[in-house]
ZAMARGU-4260 file (C-alpha; in steps of 0.2 Angstrom, whole numbers, plus 5000, padded with zeros to 4 digits):
<rodrens>
0) 5001/5000/5000 | 5015/5012/4996 | 5011/5031/4988 | 4996/5043/4994 | 4984/5034/4980
5) 4982/5018/4992 | 4985/5027/5009 | 4971/5040/5004 | 4962/5024/4999 | 4965/5014/5015
10) 4958/5029/5025 | 4944/5031/5014 | 4940/5012/5018 | 4942/5013/5035 | 4937/5028/5041
15) 4918/5025/5031 | 4918/5009/5041 | 4920/5019/5056 | 4908/5030/5051 | 4896/5014/5049
20) 4900/5004/5065 | 4906/5019/5076 | 4894/5033/5073 | 4879/5026/5064 | 4876/5011/5072
25) 4884/5018/5091 | 4895/5003/5092 | 4909/5012/5103 | 4921/4997/5108 | 4928/4994/5090
30) 4945/4990/5085 | 4949/5006/5074 | 4965/5016/5078 | 4965/5036/5078 | 4975/5051/5082
35) 4972/5061/5095 | 4979/5079/5097 | 4981/5085/5115 | 4990/5098/5125 | 4987/5115/5135
40) 4979/5131/5127 | 4989/5141/5116 | 5004/5129/5114 | 5004/5127/5095 | 4989/5115/5092
45) 4978/5125/5079 | 4993/5128/5071 | 4997/5111/5069 | 4982/5106/5063 | 4982/5121/5051
50) 5001/5114/5043 | 4993/5096/5042 | 4977/5104/5032 | 4991/5116/5021 | 4978/5130/5024
55) 4974/5144/5037 | 4958/5143/5046 | 4949/5147/5062 | 4935/5138/5073 | 4925/5150/5080
60) 4921/5142/5097 | 4919/5157/5107 | 4924/5163/5123 | 4925/5146/5131 | 4938/5139/5118
65) 4934/5121/5112 | 4922/5107/5123 | 4920/5096/5112 | 4932/5082/5099 | 4931/5087/5082
70) 4937/5074/5070 | 4948/5080/5055 | 4949/5070/5039 | 4960/5077/5026 | 4964/5070/5011
75) 4977/5073/4998 | 4968/5077/4982 | 4972/5085/4964 | 4960/5098/4967 | 4956/5113/4975
80) 4951/5114/4993 | 4935/5107/4997 | 4928/5108/5015 | 4913/5097/5021 | 4904/5096/5037
85) 4894/5080/5042 | 4878/5084/5048 | 4875/5077/5066 | 4858/5072/5062 | 4857/5063/5046
90) 4876/5059/5045 | 4879/5065/5028 | 4893/5075/5022 | 4889/5092/5016 | 4898/5103/5005
95) 4900/5122/5013 | 4912/5134/5010 | 4926/5136/5024 | 4916/5152/5033 | 4901/5141/5035
100) 4911/5127/5041 | 4921/5136/5053 | 4903/5143/5059 | 4894/5127/5060 | 4908/5120/5070
105) 4908/5138/5081 | 4890/5133/5084 | 4891/5116/5089 | 4903/5122/5105 | 4893/5136/5110
110) 4877/5128/5109 | 4884/5117/5125 | 4887/5133/5136 | 4897/5128/5152 | 4897/5108/5150
115) 4906/5096/5137 | 4902/5083/5126 | 4911/5068/5121 | 4901/5066/5106 | 4914/5074/5090
120) 4908/5085/5076 | 4916/5079/5058 | 4926/5092/5047 | 4932/5084/5029 | 4945/5095/5019
125) 4952/5086/5003 | 4967/5097/4998 | 4981/5098/4986 | 4990/5105/5001 | 4983/5095/5013
130) 4991/5078/5021 | 4982/5061/5021 | 4978/5058/5039 | 4963/5059/5052 | 4963/5067/5069
135) 4955/5071/5083 | 4956/5087/5089 | 4953/5089/5109 | 4949/5104/5119 | 4965/5111/5127
140) 4969/5107/5146 | 4968/5125/5155 | 4980/5130/5166 | 4971/5145/5175 | 4951/5149/5177
145) 4944/5165/5185 | 4929/5158/5193 | 4923/5143/5200 | 4911/5140/5184 | 4926/5140/5173
150) 4938/5130/5186 | 4923/5117/5183 | 4924/5117/5167 | 4942/5115/5165 | 4939/5099/5177
155) 4927/5093/5165 | 4939/5097/5150 | 4951/5086/5159 | 4939/5069/5162 | 4935/5071/5144
160) 4951/5071/5137 | 4958/5059/5148 | 4945/5046/5141 | 4950/5047/5127 | 4969/5046/5133
165) 4963/5028/5141 | 4957/5021/5124 | 4972/5009/5122 | 4966/5012/5102 | 4972/5030/5101
170) 4988/5038/5096 | 4991/5052/5108 | 4999/5066/5097 | 5006/5077/5113 | 5010/5096/5108
175) 5022/5105/5119 | 5033/5121/5117 | 5052/5116/5115 | 5060/5118/5132 | 5063/5110/5148
180) 5056/5092/5146 | 5054/5090/5163 | 5039/5102/5167 | 5031/5098/5152 | 5013/5094/5160
185) 5003/5086/5147 | 5019/5072/5143 | 5016/5070/5159 | 4999/5064/5159 | 5004/5054/5144
190) 5018/5045/5152 | 5002/5040/5169 | 4992/5030/5154 | 5006/5024/5142 | 5022/5022/5154
195) 5033/5014/5139 | 5027/5030/5127 | 5022/5014/5113 | 5007/5026/5109 | 5012/5041/5111
200) 5021/5054/5099 | 5027/5072/5105 | 5028/5085/5094 | 5039/5101/5104 | 5035/5119/5095
205) 5042/5133/5093 | 5061/5125/5090 | 5064/5143/5083 | 5067/5152/5099 | 5079/5139/5106
210) 5091/5143/5089 | 5103/5153/5097 | 5105/5144/5114 | 5111/5127/5104 | 5130/5123/5101
215) 5138/5108/5093 | 5143/5102/5110 | 5124/5104/5116 | 5112/5101/5101 | 5110/5081/5101
220) 5107/5082/5121 | 5095/5094/5119 | 5085/5084/5106 | 5086/5071/5118 | 5079/5082/5131
225) 5095/5080/5141 | 5089/5064/5149 | 5071/5067/5152 | 5066/5061/5136 | 5064/5042/5137
230) 5071/5032/5122 | 5056/5023/5119 | 5046/5042/5115 | 5046/5045/5098 | 5048/5065/5097
235) 5049/5079/5086 | 5055/5098/5087 | 5048/5111/5072 | 5044/5127/5069 | 5027/5130/5062
240) 5023/5146/5050 | 5020/5161/5061 | 5019/5180/5055 | 5016/5195/5065 | 4998/5198/5074
245) 4987/5209/5064 | 4997/5208/5048 | 4994/5196/5031 | 5005/5182/5029 | 5023/5185/5020
250) 5020/5170/5009 | 5006/5157/5004 | 5003/5147/5017 | 5009/5130/5012 | 5023/5140/5006
255) 5027/5148/5024 | 5026/5130/5029 | 5040/5124/5019 | 5051/5137/5023 | 5049/5135/5041
260) 5055/5117/5037 | 5069/5121/5029 | 5074/5134/5040 | 5074/5120/5053 | 5084/5111/5046
265) 5097/5121/5038 | 5100/5128/5056 | 5101/5113/5066 | 5111/5104/5051 | 5123/5119/5055
270) 5124/5117/5073 | 5130/5100/5069 | 5115/5089/5074 | 5119/5070/5070 | 5109/5063/5054
275) 5098/5052/5065 | 5094/5067/5077 | 5089/5076/5059 | 5075/5064/5055 | 5067/5071/5072
280) 5069/5087/5066 | 5056/5099/5056 | 5036/5098/5049 | 5041/5085/5036 | 5048/5073/5045
285) 5035/5073/5057 | 5025/5070/5042 | 5034/5057/5034 | 5034/5047/5050 | 5015/5051/5052
290) 5010/5043/5036 | 5023/5028/5039 | 5014/5026/5055 | 4995/5027/5048 | 4999/5015/5035
295) 5006/5001/5046 | 4995/5006/5059 | 4978/5005/5048 | 4986/4993/5039 | 4987/4982/5054
300) 4970/4984/5058 | 4961/4978/5044 | 4960/4960/5051 | 4956/4964/5068 | 4942/4974/5059
305) 4937/4961/5048 | 4936/4949/5063 | 4925/4962/5074 | 4913/4964/5060 | 4912/4945/5056
310) 4909/4941/5075 | 4895/4959/5074 | 4886/4951/5061 | 4885/4937/5072 | 4878/4943/5086
315) 4866/4954/5076 | 4861/4939/5065 | 4857/4931/5081 | 4848/4945/5090 | 4838/4948/5074
320) 4832/4929/5075 | 4827/4931/5093 | 4818/4946/5091 | 4809/4939/5076 | 4805/4924/5085
325) 4798/4934/5101 | 4788/4942/5089 | 4780/4927/5081 | 4777/4921/5097 | 4769/4937/5102
330) 4755/4936/5090 | 4739/4939/5097 | 4734/4924/5094 | 4748/4913/5105 | 4752/4925/5117
335) 4744/4916/5130 | 4750/4899/5127 | 4768/4906/5123 | 4766/4914/5140 | 4759/4897/5149
340) 4773/4886/5141 | 4786/4902/5148 | 4781/4898/5165 | 4778/4880/5165 | 4796/4878/5157
345) 4802/4890/5174 | 4793/4878/5183 | 4802/4862/5176 | 4818/4870/5178 | 4815/4874/5196
350) 4816/4855/5200 | 4833/4852/5192 | 4839/4868/5203 | 4833/4860/5218 | 4841/4845/5214
355) 4858/4853/5214 | 4866/4862/5197 | 4886/4859/5202 | 4888/4874/5186 | 4874/4886/5193
360) 4884/4902/5199 | 4871/4913/5200 | 4862/4917/5218 | 4876/4909/5227 | 4878/4915/5244
365) 4888/4911/5261 | 4877/4909/5277 | 4881/4926/5282 | 4877/4934/5265 | 4860/4926/5263
370) 4857/4932/5283 | 4860/4949/5281 | 4850/4950/5263 | 4837/4942/5273 | 4835/4956/5288
375) 4840/4969/5275 | 4826/4963/5266 | 4814/4964/5280 | 4819/4978/5288 | 4816/4987/5273
380) 4799/4981/5273 | 4795/4985/5291 | 4789/4968/5295 | 4786/4966/5314 | 4775/4950/5314
385) 4790/4939/5317 | 4806/4938/5329 | 4823/4943/5319 | 4831/4936/5333 | 4830/4920/5341
390) 4830/4926/5358 | 4836/4944/5369 | 4853/4935/5374 | 4860/4939/5356 | 4863/4958/5356
395) 4861/4957/5336 | 4864/4947/5320 | 4883/4947/5323 | 4882/4939/5337 | 4867/4928/5332
400) 4881/4923/5316 | 4893/4920/5328 | 4884/4907/5336 | 4881/4899/5322 | 4897/4899/5313
405) 4907/4897/5328 | 4897/4887/5342 | 4883/4877/5332 | 4896/4875/5316 | 4883/4873/5305
410) 4887/4863/5289 | 4894/4872/5273 | 4891/4889/5281 | 4905/4898/5275 | 4903/4891/5256
415) 4892/4899/5242 | 4880/4889/5238 | 4862/4887/5230 | 4846/4877/5225 | 4844/4862/5235
420) 4859/4865/5245 | 4855/4881/5250 | 4838/4875/5256 | 4847/4861/5268 | 4857/4875/5275
425) 4841/4885/5277 | 4831/4870/5288 | 4847/4868/5300 | 4848/4886/5302 | 4829/4890/5307
430) 4829/4871/5317 | 4843/4881/5329 | 4832/4895/5329 | 4815/4888/5333 | 4825/4878/5350
435) 4830/4895/5357 | 4811/4896/5360 | 4808/4899/5379 | 4793/4906/5391 | 4796/4924/5389
440) 4794/4927/5408 | 4795/4917/5425 | 4779/4910/5433 | 4773/4922/5446 | 4763/4917/5461
445) 4749/4931/5455 | 4750/4922/5438 | 4745/4905/5447 | 4733/4912/5459 | 4724/4924/5442
450) 4726/4906/5431 | 4716/4896/5446 | 4701/4907/5449 | 4682/4900/5450 | 4671/4892/5438
455) 4654/4884/5437 | 4666/4866/5437 | 4680/4863/5448 | 4695/4871/5441 | 4710/4859/5442
460) 4730/4861/5442 | 4728/4853/5424 | 4718/4869/5418 | 4730/4880/5426 | 4746/4872/5417
465) 4735/4872/5401 | 4729/4893/5405 | 4749/4897/5406 | 4755/4887/5393 | 4744/4898/5381
470) 4745/4915/5390 | 4764/4913/5390 | 4771/4901/5378 | 4760/4900/5363 | 4763/4916/5355
475) 4783/4916/5357 | 4782/4898/5349 | 4770/4906/5335 | 4781/4920/5331 | 4798/4908/5328
480) 4789/4898/5318 | 4783/4914/5308 | 4803/4916/5304 | 4803/4900/5301 | 4789/4901/5284
485) 4798/4919/5280 | 4814/4910/5279 | 4807/4898/5268 | 4798/4909/5258 | 4813/4921/5256
490) 4823/4908/5251 | 4812/4903/5237 | 4809/4919/5231 | 4826/4923/5230 | 4829/4906/5217
495) 4820/4915/5202 | 4837/4923/5195 | 4845/4907/5198 | 4831/4896/5188 | 4830/4910/5173
500) 4852/4907/5173 | 4849/4890/5172 | 4838/4888/5159 | 4851/4902/5149 | 4865/4893/5153
505) 4860/4876/5145 | 4862/4886/5126 | 4876/4877/5119 | 4881/4868/5133 | 4886/4849/5135
510) 4873/4843/5146 | 4860/4851/5138 | 4854/4836/5132 | 4850/4830/5146 | 4836/4844/5150
515) 4821/4851/5140 | 4826/4857/5123 | 4813/4873/5127 | 4822/4879/5143 | 4836/4891/5132
520) 4819/4897/5120 | 4809/4900/5134 | 4824/4907/5145 | 4827/4920/5128 | 4809/4926/5128
525) 4809/4929/5147 | 4823/4937/5148 | 4820/4949/5133 | 4802/4951/5135 | 4798/4962/5152
530) 4778/4957/5151 | 4780/4939/5152 | 4795/4941/5163 | 4784/4950/5175 | 4769/4937/5174
535) 4780/4923/5177 | 4788/4929/5193 | 4772/4937/5199 | 4765/4920/5198 | 4780/4914/5206
540) 4779/4924/5220 | 4760/4921/5223 | 4764/4904/5223 | 4779/4906/5237 | 4762/4918/5246
545) 4750/4904/5244 | 4761/4890/5251 | 4767/4901/5266 | 4750/4904/5270 | 4747/4886/5269
550) 4762/4881/5280 | 4757/4894/5294 | 4740/4888/5294 | 4746/4870/5297 | 4757/4876/5310
555) 4745/4889/5320 | 4733/4873/5319 | 4745/4861/5327 | 4751/4873/5340 | 4732/4878/5346
560) 4727/4863/5348 | 4743/4857/5357 | 4741/4872/5369 | 4722/4867/5370 | 4725/4851/5375
565) 4745/4846/5379 | 4741/4832/5386 | 4734/4820/5373 | 4751/4826/5364 | 4761/4821/5376
570) 4754/4803/5376 | 4760/4803/5361 | 4779/4802/5369 | 4788/4790/5381 | 4786/4792/5400
575) 4807/4795/5402 | 4807/4810/5387 | 4796/4817/5397 | 4805/4816/5411 | 4820/4821/5402
580) 4812/4836/5395 | 4810/4828/5378 | 4830/4836/5370 | 4841/4820/5375 | 4849/4813/5362
585) 4842/4795/5356 | 4857/4783/5361 | 4864/4772/5349 | 4855/4753/5353 | 4859/4736/5345
590) 4848/4725/5337 | 4844/4717/5353 | 4840/4730/5365 | 4828/4738/5352 | 4817/4722/5352
595) 4819/4725/5368 | 4813/4743/5373 | 4800/4743/5358 | 4788/4734/5371 | 4794/4744/5386
600) 4790/4760/5376 | 4772/4754/5371 | 4770/4751/5390 | 4777/4768/5394 | 4766/4776/5385
605) 4750/4769/5391 | 4758/4773/5408 | 4760/4791/5405 | 4744/4796/5408 | 4747/4788/5429
610) 4767/4800/5428 | 4755/4814/5424 | 4742/4811/5437 | 4756/4810/5448 | 4765/4823/5447
615) 4749/4835/5448 | 4745/4827/5464 | 4761/4833/5469 | 4754/4850/5467 | 4748/4856/5485
620) 4731/4864/5486 | 4731/4873/5501 | 4732/4891/5502 | 4747/4890/5513 | 4757/4881/5502
625) 4754/4891/5488 | 4775/4894/5486 | 4777/4877/5485 | 4761/4875/5471 | 4770/4889/5460
630) 4786/4880/5461 | 4779/4866/5455 | 4768/4872/5444 | 4783/4883/5435 | 4791/4866/5434
635) 4776/4857/5426 | 4775/4872/5415 | 4794/4871/5408 | 4794/4852/5406 | 4778/4853/5395
640) 4783/4867/5387 | 4801/4859/5381 | 4794/4843/5376 | 4782/4854/5365 | 4795/4864/5358
645) 4808/4848/5354 | 4794/4841/5345 | 4790/4856/5335 | 4809/4857/5330 | 4811/4840/5325
650) 4794/4840/5315 | 4798/4858/5306 | 4810/4850/5293 | 4795/4837/5289 | 4784/4851/5287
655) 4793/4862/5277 | 4798/4848/5265 | 4777/4843/5267 | 4769/4857/5266 | 4779/4869/5257
660) 4794/4863/5245 | 4785/4848/5238 | 4768/4858/5235 | 4780/4872/5229 | 4788/4860/5216
665) 4773/4851/5211 | 4760/4864/5210 | 4769/4878/5202 | 4769/4871/5186 | 4749/4868/5186
670) 4752/4887/5193 | 4761/4893/5177 | 4746/4885/5166 | 4733/4892/5171 | 4740/4909/5171
675) 4728/4923/5164 | 4731/4937/5154 | 4722/4955/5160 | 4719/4967/5147 | 4730/4978/5152
680) 4744/4964/5150 | 4737/4960/5132 | 4737/4980/5129 | 4757/4979/5135 | 4760/4964/5125
685) 4752/4974/5109 | 4765/4988/5113 | 4779/4976/5116 | 4775/4970/5099 | 4775/4989/5092
690) 4792/4992/5098 | 4798/4973/5091 | 4794/4977/5075 | 4805/4995/5076 | 4819/4982/5085
695) 4818/4970/5069 | 4819/4982/5057 | 4833/4992/5065 | 4843/4974/5067 | 4839/4969/5048
700) 4845/4988/5045 | 4861/4985/5057 | 4866/4968/5049 | 4866/4975/5032 | 4876/4989/5038
705) 4887/4976/5044 | 4889/4966/5030 | 4891/4980/5017 | 4907/4984/5028 | 4912/4966/5027
710) 4912/4967/5008 | 4919/4983/5007 | 4935/4978/5018 | 4936/4962/5009 | 4936/4967/4991
715) 4949/4982/4997 | 4960/4967/5003 | 4958/4959/4987 | 4962/4973/4976 | 4979/4980/4983
720) 4984/4959/4984 | 4981/4961/4965 | 4991/4977/4963 | 5006/4968/4973 | 5003/4954/4961
725) 5006/4968/4946
</rodrens>
C-alpha cells in the first residue's frame, strides 16, 4: 500500500467503516485506531492542524474555547480545497465554504454552554496541500480559571480528554512548547496512561526560539531532552508558520510551511546535529513519520476490524432471529399459550435447581450473606409479625452469626451455595432458631393464683397449666414459627434469577441434552420480554405466598390444638422423654436392645397418664402452700413447654418439605399453565409487539450495514493483493 493514492483509499475505506459502525450504529468498542491531538491551550495545537491542512482557518468556538472533540479528515487530492461538514442528524457529508464550516463548528461548541460533550463533530478537507490523515482535535487543558464555573468547566475538559487518552486504540499526539522536558505537564499525563510511550508521539513546537542556545556541544543532548525524554518516546521538534499578529502572511501558507521546515533543517544541521537526530527535526520529518505510522496502523487494523465485523454480524444475526421469534410467539392468537409455556418451563427448571446444578453460579451465597440479605429485606419492609433473632440474649445479627458459625457449626456455613444445598442449610438454621424459644416471663405467684380462679365446675392444676401455657408460651413459639415460614419463602423468592440463569446457560452446553430443549428458548423470551418475565415472576411469587399461608395455617392449627390440650399431645411420647424434658439425644442401640425397648416404650406410653397424674397430685392445694405450688406448677409448665418445643423442632423439616417445598414444586407448573392475561397485559403485549417490529427493522438495517462494511473491506484487501502481484 505504498504511495499516497493507496493510503488515501485505505483511510477512506476505514473511515467509512468507522462512520457506519461507531457513529451510525453507536458501537463504541471497536478496534479502529485513531490519532488524538492533546495539549494545553496556546501551545500551538491549532497551528499544527493548519499545517496538516495546508491552509489557515479559525474555528470559532467562542470565549469558552472548544468543549467537544472535532474529528478532522484530511484527504490529499489534485483538486482545490473543498470543505465538508457532516450533518449530526443525517450523518451525511455536506459541502460548504470554509467560513460556513467554521460557523457550524462554532455553533456546535457554543450550544454546550459551560458543559462538555464526548459527541464529536466531523470536518473534512480535500486539498492538494493537505496531508493524508485523520485526527481528533480535543479541547486544550486549561491552567487558569477566573471563577468557580470556569474551574468546573476546566475539570470537565480534563475528564473528557483523559477518557480519550485511556482508550488503547488511540495514538496520542502530545503538543508541547520546546523547553525543559521535565516541565511538560501534558506529556506527564501521557506517561501515567502509557508508561512505555508505545502510543505517544511528542511534538515540540517553537523550535526557532532556541536556535541561539544551541551549540555543537549541546544540540544532540537538547534534542534528547537532556535525558528527560526516554528512548522509547518518538518525538519531533519544529517551527510552525507564524507572522506578526494583525498583518497578512508574507507568503502562501503552504510556502511558509515549507520555508520554516527548511529553516529548521538548515539551522540544526549547521549546529552539528547528527543525521539520526536530524530525522526528528522539522514538519516534513513529522509528516513522513505519520504517513508510515498511518499505513502501518491502519493496514494492521484491517484484519482485527474484519474479525470484529464478522463477530458483530454473528451477534446481530442472532439478535434478529431472537427478536423475530419473539415477535412470532407474541402473536395475539399465541401470546397466552407462549406465556404459559414459558412459565411451565420455568416451573420445571426449578425442580432441577432444587436437585442441585454444580455449574450454576448465579445466586450463590454463604450463610452470613444470606442472613444479612434476609434481614435487610425485612427491615426495608418493616416486618414486625415475627422476631428476627432467636432470643434476647443475642445483641444483634452479628452475635447470632457468630453462634451459628463458631458454636453451632452449621455445615457449609462458609460455602457459597444455591438451590437444594442452600435449602438444606436453611432447614438447619431455622431448627436452631426454634430451639431457642423460651417462655417469655417467669411464672409468678400472682399468675398462678389468677389462673386458678373459679368456675361453675372445679378448676384443677391441669387447667391452670393449660392456661399458663396458652398465655405465656403460645405466642413466642408462634412468632418463631413465622420466622421459619418467612425464611423458606424468601429462599424460594431469591431462586427466580437462579432458575432463569440455569435455563439460559443450557444453550450450547454439553449437558443441554439432559434437559428439555425448550428451556433455553423460553429463557430468551423471559429475558427479552418484560411482560412475560413480570407475569411468570408474579405467578411464582404468588405461589410462594400461597405455600407460606398453607404452611403457617397448618402450624398455627397444630400449635392451637397442642396448647389447648397438651396432655393428649404428651401421650404420644414415652414417659422417659417427658421426664428428661424431651431434648435428650437418642442413644445408638443394638438390634437385641431394640427388641427389648419397643414393648417397654409402648407400655410407658400407656403409663404416661399415671405419670402426669402423679406430678399433678404432688402440687399442693392448700392456701398456705402456695409458694410450693407455684414452684411445682412452674416446673411442670417448663417441662411441658420444653417437650412441645422439642417436638415442633423435630417436625419442622418434615412440615417444610411436606407443606412448602413439595407442593411448591408440584403445583407451580399447574399455576403457570392456568396463568391468565388481564386487559392491561394484553395492551402491554401489543405495545411490546410494536417495539419489537421497530427493533427487528433496526437489527436488519444494522446487519446490512455490517455486511456492507465486510464486503468493502474484503474487496479492498483483494484489490491490494492483486496490485502487489502485478
